[in-house]
Residue frames as a rotation matrix with the C-alpha (Angstrom) as fourth column:
MET 1
0.574 0.819 0.000 0.00
0.819 -0.574 0.000 0.00
0.000 0.000 -1.000 0.00
LYS 2
0.455 -0.458 -0.764 2.77
0.166 -0.799 0.578 2.44
-0.875 -0.390 -0.287 0.92
SER 3
-0.593 -0.758 0.271 4.61
0.398 0.017 0.917 1.84
-0.700 0.652 0.291 -2.35
SER 4
-0.204 0.568 0.797 1.55
0.954 -0.067 0.292 2.65
0.220 0.820 -0.529 -4.48
ARG 5
0.806 0.438 -0.398 0.94
0.541 -0.818 0.196 5.83
-0.240 -0.373 -0.896 -2.46
ARG 6
0.062 -0.886 -0.459 4.59
0.125 -0.449 0.885 6.79
-0.990 -0.112 0.083 -2.91
THR 7
-0.635 -0.253 0.730 4.38
0.705 0.198 0.682 6.04
-0.317 0.947 0.053 -6.64
PHE 8
0.354 0.856 0.376 1.24
0.920 -0.392 0.026 8.16
0.169 0.337 -0.926 -6.91
LEU 9
0.747 -0.095 -0.658 2.89
0.263 -0.867 0.424 11.10
-0.610 -0.490 -0.622 -5.13
ILE 10
-0.341 -0.938 -0.058 6.04
0.219 -0.139 0.966 10.89
-0.914 0.317 0.253 -7.24
THR 11
-0.481 0.237 0.844 4.00
0.876 0.163 0.454 10.69
-0.030 0.958 -0.286 -10.45
SER 12
0.614 0.789 -0.014 1.75
0.789 -0.613 0.044 13.57
0.026 -0.038 -0.999 -9.40
LEU 13
0.496 -0.511 -0.702 4.67
0.113 -0.763 0.636 15.80
-0.861 -0.395 -0.321 -8.44
GLY 14
-0.573 -0.729 0.374 6.46
0.435 0.117 0.893 14.95
-0.695 0.674 0.250 -11.68
ALA 15
-0.129 0.626 0.769 3.39
0.974 -0.064 0.215 15.85
0.184 0.777 -0.602 -13.75
ALA 16
0.814 0.427 -0.394 2.90
0.525 -0.831 0.184 19.10
-0.249 -0.357 -0.900 -11.82
SER 17
0.060 -0.887 -0.458 6.56
0.121 -0.449 0.885 20.02
-0.991 -0.109 0.080 -12.38
ALA 18
-0.635 -0.263 0.727 6.32
0.701 0.201 0.685 19.26
-0.326 0.944 0.056 -16.09
LEU 19
0.344 0.846 0.407 3.20
0.918 -0.395 0.045 21.41
0.199 0.358 -0.912 -16.37
ALA 20
0.734 -0.130 -0.666 4.86
0.256 -0.856 0.449 24.28
-0.629 -0.500 -0.595 -14.54
LEU 21
-0.352 -0.935 -0.044 7.91
0.217 -0.127 0.968 24.01
-0.911 0.331 0.248 -16.79
SER 22
-0.437 0.235 0.868 5.80
0.899 0.123 0.420 23.92
-0.008 0.964 -0.265 -19.96
ARG 23
0.723 0.687 -0.067 3.87
0.691 -0.722 0.043 27.02
-0.019 -0.078 -0.997 -18.80
GLN 24
0.401 -0.668 -0.627 7.18
0.083 -0.655 0.751 28.73
-0.912 -0.353 -0.207 -18.08
SER 25
-0.589 -0.658 0.469 8.53
0.519 0.136 0.844 27.82
-0.619 0.741 0.261 -21.53
PHE 26
0.127 0.695 0.708 5.40
0.963 -0.259 0.081 29.36
0.239 0.671 -0.702 -23.13
ALA 27
0.855 0.196 -0.481 5.93
0.381 -0.866 0.324 32.48
-0.353 -0.460 -0.815 -21.04
ASP 28
0.060 -0.939 -0.338 9.53
-0.009 -0.339 0.941 32.67
-0.998 -0.053 -0.029 -22.25
ALA 29
0.050 -0.006 0.999 8.63
0.921 0.388 -0.044 32.06
-0.387 0.922 0.025 -25.90
PRO 30
-0.870 -0.442 -0.216 9.57
0.325 -0.846 0.422 34.94
-0.369 0.297 0.880 -28.20
HIS 31
0.132 0.900 -0.414 6.92
0.046 -0.423 -0.905 37.35
-0.990 0.100 -0.097 -29.41
VAL 32
0.166 0.011 0.986 6.10
0.957 0.238 -0.164 37.38
-0.236 0.971 0.029 -33.11
ALA 33
-0.499 -0.367 -0.785 7.63
0.126 -0.927 0.354 40.41
-0.857 0.078 0.509 -34.81
GLU 34
0.592 0.745 -0.306 5.72
-0.155 -0.267 -0.951 42.10
-0.791 0.611 -0.043 -37.62
SER 35
0.155 -0.645 -0.748 8.91
-0.971 -0.237 0.003 41.64
-0.180 0.726 -0.664 -39.69
ASP 36
-0.420 -0.230 0.878 8.76
-0.247 0.960 0.133 37.82
-0.873 -0.161 -0.460 -39.31
PRO 37
-0.932 -0.004 -0.362 8.20
-0.360 0.107 0.927 36.23
0.035 0.994 -0.101 -42.75
THR 38
-0.632 0.757 -0.166 5.11
0.736 0.653 0.178 34.30
0.243 -0.010 -0.970 -41.57
ALA 39
-0.196 0.538 -0.820 3.75
0.585 -0.608 -0.538 37.44
-0.787 -0.585 -0.196 -39.92
GLN 40
-0.631 -0.088 -0.771 4.24
-0.440 -0.778 0.449 39.41
-0.639 0.622 0.452 -43.13
ALA 41
-0.952 0.267 -0.149 2.55
0.022 0.547 0.837 36.70
0.305 0.793 -0.527 -45.20
LEU 42
-0.329 0.865 -0.380 -0.46
0.914 0.393 0.104 36.77
0.240 -0.312 -0.919 -42.84
GLY 43
-0.072 0.280 0.957 -0.57
0.173 -0.942 0.288 40.55
0.982 0.186 0.020 -42.41
TYR 44
0.237 0.141 -0.961 0.06
0.931 0.249 0.267 40.27
0.277 -0.958 -0.072 -38.65
LYS 45
-0.067 -0.204 0.977 -0.14
-0.117 -0.971 -0.211 43.54
0.991 -0.129 0.041 -36.73
GLU 46
-0.809 -0.293 -0.510 0.69
0.467 0.206 -0.860 43.88
0.357 -0.934 -0.030 -33.02
ASP 47
-0.691 0.605 -0.395 -2.16
-0.069 -0.599 -0.798 46.39
-0.719 -0.525 0.455 -32.80
ALA 48
-0.386 0.610 0.693 -5.35
0.840 0.542 -0.009 45.33
-0.381 0.579 -0.721 -34.61
THR 49
0.552 0.642 -0.532 -6.46
0.388 -0.763 -0.517 48.95
-0.738 0.079 -0.670 -34.96
LYS 50
0.001 -0.657 -0.754 -3.53
-0.576 -0.617 0.537 49.50
-0.818 0.434 -0.379 -37.36
VAL 51
-0.243 -0.003 0.970 -4.60
0.563 0.814 0.144 46.84
-0.789 0.581 -0.196 -39.88
ASP 52
-0.858 -0.053 -0.510 -4.62
-0.373 -0.618 0.692 48.15
-0.352 0.784 0.511 -43.47
LYS 53
-0.118 0.933 0.340 -8.35
-0.071 0.334 -0.940 47.81
-0.991 -0.135 0.027 -44.16
ALA 54
0.427 0.206 -0.881 -7.85
-0.854 -0.227 -0.467 48.35
-0.296 0.952 0.079 -47.91
LYS 55
-0.450 -0.708 -0.544 -5.37
-0.812 0.578 -0.082 45.45
0.372 0.405 -0.835 -48.07
TYR 56
-0.956 0.143 -0.258 -7.38
0.237 0.891 -0.386 43.25
0.175 -0.430 -0.886 -45.66
PRO 57
-0.510 0.821 0.256 -11.08
-0.623 -0.558 0.548 44.01
0.593 0.120 0.796 -46.25
LYS 58
0.003 0.470 -0.883 -11.98
0.323 0.835 0.446 40.88
0.946 -0.287 -0.149 -44.25
TYR 59
-0.816 -0.406 -0.412 -10.86
0.508 -0.163 -0.846 42.71
0.277 -0.899 0.339 -41.07
GLN 60
0.293 0.908 0.300 -13.71
0.356 -0.395 0.847 43.90
0.887 -0.141 -0.439 -38.85
ALA 61
-0.258 -0.336 0.906 -13.36
-0.633 -0.650 -0.421 46.24
0.730 -0.682 -0.045 -35.86
GLY 62
0.440 0.382 0.813 -13.16
-0.893 0.277 0.354 44.27
-0.090 -0.882 0.463 -32.63
GLU 63
0.935 -0.203 -0.291 -11.34
0.116 0.950 -0.291 41.29
0.335 0.238 0.911 -34.16
MET 64
0.252 -0.912 0.322 -8.11
-0.921 -0.328 -0.208 40.54
0.296 -0.244 -0.923 -32.36
CYS 65
-0.419 -0.553 -0.721 -5.93
-0.376 0.828 -0.416 37.59
0.827 0.097 -0.554 -31.49
GLY 66
-0.911 0.008 0.413 -7.34
-0.406 0.170 -0.898 37.38
-0.077 -0.985 -0.151 -27.96
ASN 67
-0.031 0.953 0.303 -10.80
-0.563 0.233 -0.793 36.47
-0.826 -0.195 0.529 -29.32
CYS 68
0.040 -0.072 -0.997 -9.54
-0.948 0.313 -0.061 34.25
0.317 0.947 -0.055 -32.15
GLN 69
0.922 0.382 0.068 -10.06
-0.387 0.895 0.223 30.50
0.025 -0.231 0.973 -32.11
LEU 70
0.584 -0.760 -0.285 -6.34
0.293 0.525 -0.799 29.96
0.757 0.383 0.529 -32.87
PHE 71
-0.035 -0.556 0.831 -5.15
-0.677 -0.598 -0.429 31.93
0.735 -0.577 -0.355 -29.81
GLN 72
0.207 0.043 -0.977 -3.97
0.334 0.936 0.112 29.45
0.920 -0.349 0.179 -27.18
GLY 73
-0.856 -0.464 0.227 -3.42
-0.013 -0.420 -0.907 31.84
0.516 -0.780 0.354 -24.29
LYS 74
-0.418 0.724 -0.549 -5.83
0.900 0.250 -0.356 32.26
-0.121 -0.643 -0.756 -21.41
ALA 75
0.477 0.658 0.582 -8.44
0.633 -0.717 0.292 35.02
0.610 0.229 -0.759 -21.35
GLY 76
0.993 -0.066 -0.099 -6.75
0.017 -0.747 0.665 38.16
-0.118 -0.662 -0.741 -20.09
ASP 77
0.218 -0.967 0.134 -3.22
0.710 0.252 0.658 37.17
-0.669 -0.048 0.741 -21.18
ALA 78
0.379 -0.172 -0.909 -1.37
-0.419 -0.908 -0.002 40.02
-0.825 0.382 -0.416 -22.93
TYR 79
-0.214 -0.482 -0.850 0.46
-0.967 0.228 0.115 37.50
0.138 0.846 -0.515 -25.15
GLY 80
0.262 0.282 0.923 -0.15
-0.469 0.873 -0.134 33.87
-0.843 -0.398 0.361 -25.91
PRO 81
-0.748 -0.538 0.389 0.77
0.008 0.578 0.816 31.08
-0.663 0.614 -0.428 -28.30
CYS 82
0.226 0.780 -0.584 -0.99
-0.790 -0.204 -0.578 30.89
-0.570 0.592 0.570 -31.65
ALA 83
0.466 0.038 0.884 -1.45
0.215 0.964 -0.155 27.78
-0.858 0.263 0.441 -33.78
LEU 84
0.966 -0.051 0.254 -0.21
0.241 -0.178 -0.954 29.72
0.094 0.983 -0.159 -36.84
PHE 85
0.452 -0.832 0.321 3.05
-0.608 -0.551 -0.572 30.87
0.653 0.064 -0.755 -35.26
GLY 86
0.788 -0.068 -0.612 4.48
0.311 0.902 0.300 27.69
0.532 -0.426 0.732 -33.75
GLY 87
0.094 -0.790 -0.606 6.68
0.976 0.194 -0.101 28.36
0.197 -0.582 0.789 -30.73
LYS 88
-0.880 -0.357 0.313 6.01
0.315 -0.932 -0.179 32.11
0.356 -0.059 0.933 -30.71
GLN 89
-0.291 0.774 -0.562 3.51
0.801 -0.125 -0.586 34.31
-0.524 -0.620 -0.584 -28.92
VAL 90
-0.401 0.275 0.874 1.19
0.605 -0.637 0.478 36.86
0.688 0.720 0.089 -30.46
ASN 91
-0.986 0.138 0.097 -0.17
-0.169 -0.760 -0.628 40.02
-0.013 -0.635 0.772 -28.89
ALA 92
-0.508 0.860 0.042 -3.73
0.726 0.454 -0.517 39.44
-0.463 -0.232 -0.855 -27.67
LYS 93
0.266 0.585 -0.766 -4.56
0.059 -0.803 -0.593 42.86
-0.962 0.113 -0.248 -29.16
GLY 94
-0.688 -0.605 -0.401 -2.99
-0.405 -0.138 0.904 41.90
-0.602 0.784 -0.150 -32.50
TRP 95
0.538 0.838 0.085 -4.58
-0.340 0.308 -0.889 40.56
-0.771 0.450 0.451 -35.69
CYS 96
-0.748 -0.649 -0.139 -3.69
-0.354 0.212 0.911 38.53
-0.562 0.731 -0.388 -38.79
SER 97
-0.329 0.632 -0.702 -5.56
-0.925 -0.066 0.374 37.32
0.189 0.772 0.606 -41.85
GLY 98
-0.702 0.052 -0.710 -5.88
0.035 0.999 0.039 33.87
0.711 0.002 -0.703 -40.26
TYR 99
-0.822 0.393 0.412 -8.32
-0.546 -0.336 -0.768 35.30
-0.163 -0.856 0.490 -37.73
THR 100
-0.476 0.724 -0.499 -11.18
0.163 0.630 0.759 32.91
0.864 0.280 -0.418 -36.97
LYS 101
-0.128 0.499 0.857 -13.85
-0.804 -0.559 0.205 34.05
0.581 -0.663 0.472 -34.53
LYS 102
-0.971 -0.185 0.154 -14.02
-0.240 0.685 -0.688 31.97
0.021 -0.705 -0.709 -31.35
ALA 103
-0.452 0.839 -0.304 -17.15
0.227 0.438 0.870 29.83
0.863 0.324 -0.388 -31.24
């Protein structure tokens, strides 16, 4: 009985440590620069209010990374991972042409 309790505690602590480390690595991930080739291809802007509406007529006021389905940060995060920019974080107030409204 003691060995299974010990195994459970070790496994639980290991999983909690891994989760904390993965959260930390997301927090340390670089921010996407507007000069990044993928960002340029998608028309990414750090500030959604500065989107060129003539070039991106799909853009609608109020659309931003923080309310996009591809944004993987938590509500209220200033930056978070995005499925389109693997390993990098986008500004929650940013926008790109890959924007998909959250369901």
